[in-house]
N, C-alpha and C positions, 0 to 999 in steps of 0.2 A: 917169430911171426913174419910172414912174407910181407914185402912192400907191394902195395897195389898201385898200379899205374893205369890211368884211363887213356884210351885212344879213341878219338872221335873226329868229327869233321863233316864236310859236305859230301853229298852223294856224288859219286864219280870222281872224287878228288884223288883217290889212290890209296885208301886206307889198307887194302889187302896187301899191297906191296910193302908198305911201311911195317905192317904187322909181321910179315915174314922176316924182315930185317931184325926186328926185336926178338923174334924166335931164334934167329941165328946168334944173337947176342946173349942167349941163355934165359930168356923170359918164358915162363909158362903162359899159354894163351887161353883165355876164355872167350870164345866166339859168341857174342850175345845174339847175333842173328840166328845162329844155330840153336841157342837156348830158346829163342822165340818160336822157332819151328817145332821144337820138342814140346813146349807147353801148349801149342795149338794143334797137336796131333788129333786125329779123329777120335771123338768121344771123350776128350779131356775135360776136366773141370772148367778150365778156361773157356773152351768152346761152348760148353753148356751155358755158362754165364753170358758170354757174348751173344749167343743165339736168342737170349731174352730181349736183347736190344736191336739185333740185326738178323731177324729170322730169315730174310731172303738170301743170306750169305751162307746158309747151312742146309745140308740135306738131312734125312731122317737119322743118319748115323753120326750127326754132328761133325761132318767133314767140312772144313772151311773152304769156300770158293775165294781164293786170294784176289783174283782179278776183279771180282764183283765188289769185294770189300774195298779194294783200292779205289775203284771208280766212285764209291760213295764218300769215303773219308777224305780223299785228297781234294774234294770239291766243297767240303763243309768242315770248317774248323771245329765247330762244337761236336760233331760226330767223331772227328779225329781225336779230340780230347777225351771223349767217352771211351773210345777204343783203347787209347793209351792207358787210361786210368785202370781199366780192367786187366789188360795184358801185363802191364808193368808190375802189378801185384804178384802175379804168378812168376814172372821173369826174375824179379828181385829175390824171391824165395829160393828159386833154383840157383841163382848166382851165389847166394850165401852158402848153400850146400857145397857148391864147387870150390869156392874159396877155402872153406874149412877142409875139404879133402886135399887140396893142393898145398895148404900152409904147412910149412916144415919140410916139404919135399924139395921145393925150389924157393930161392930167396926172393924172386921177383915174379909177380903175376901181372900180365897185361890184360885189361878188360877191353876187348875190341867192341865198342858200343856206339853205333851211330846216334842213338838217342840217350847218351850218357846223362845229360842234364835233365832231359824230360822225365827219365825214369828215377831220378834222384840218386843214382849210384855214384855220381861225382863225389858224394860225401864219404865214400869208402876209399877214395884215392888220395895218395900222398902227392902225386904229380899228375897233371893232365896234359896230354899231347894232342894237338889237332892237325889235321891235314886239310889244306885248302888248295883251290886251283881256279883258274879262269873259267867263267861260266860256259863259254862256247866249247871249251875243251871237255868240260864235264857233260855237256849236252851230247856231244858226239860219243863219248864213252858209254853213257847210259843207254842211248838209243840203240847203239850197236850191241851192247851186252844184253839188254832186256827186251829188245825188239818192240819198243813202244814208240809212239809218236813224239814229236817235239812238244806238242801241247800237253800231252800226258806227263812228259818229263818236267816241263816247267811247273806244272801243278805240284809235282812232288817237291821240286826245289822251293817253291814259295811256302810250303808247309814247314820248312826247316829254318834253323837259324842262319843268318847271313855271316859273311866272313868277319865283319866287325865284331860280332858277338864272340866268335872263337878267339880272335886276337885279344879281346878284353878279358876273357875268362879262363884262358889256358896258359900253362907255364911255358910250353914250347909250341911253336907253329911251324909246320913244315910246308913249304911252298912246292907244289908239284906242277909248275907251269912249263918246266923244261923236260928233258928226257928223264926216264926212270932212274938212271944211275945217279942223277943229282939228288932226287928224292931219297934214294937209298943212302947216299952219303950223309945227308942231313939226319936221317933216322938213326944211322949208326952212331953218329956223333952225339945225338940226344940220348940214346940208350946208354952209352958209356958215361956220359956226364951224370945221368940219373943214378947209375950204379955207384959212381964215385961219391955222390952226395951222401949215401947211406953206408958206405964201407968204412 
């Protein structure tokens, strides 16, 4: 049976870079953002259920307007919680299938999951790794990457767990306040230590 490792952390902290380092160390990767995109494809069961609660975010083909949904949920914690409750049900079902498919092929599976705790998939993990970084650095990265304003970015940040939460609830915390090589070095060390724990 494969060992499941969770990778989570703050938006803009550098999870993608850390994820690639774990891949280089022999971990199979399940990209939970990609899973979320799959379960919210046009006409999906997830979209049909979401449309009952967020009708203005869908067209007649049940295609999700992600920008409109983001503008709603990142300003309203109750609506964000509702969105997550519905989406996570479909996401976790898909993750279970992917884990079953990968188990036995590779010994280690990394769940790259920004909302690992919110979705409840932390319960699947033997070890959890978080990536954190300075807020100003994260702001710069997200505004440049996603082309959104500082205000929109801060709304996204404030809907997420803070650094203290990750330090309290995760087994490894990778600081990405320096250059990327330092983050990669920390990630490589963590990956090798985790493999050593179960060998």
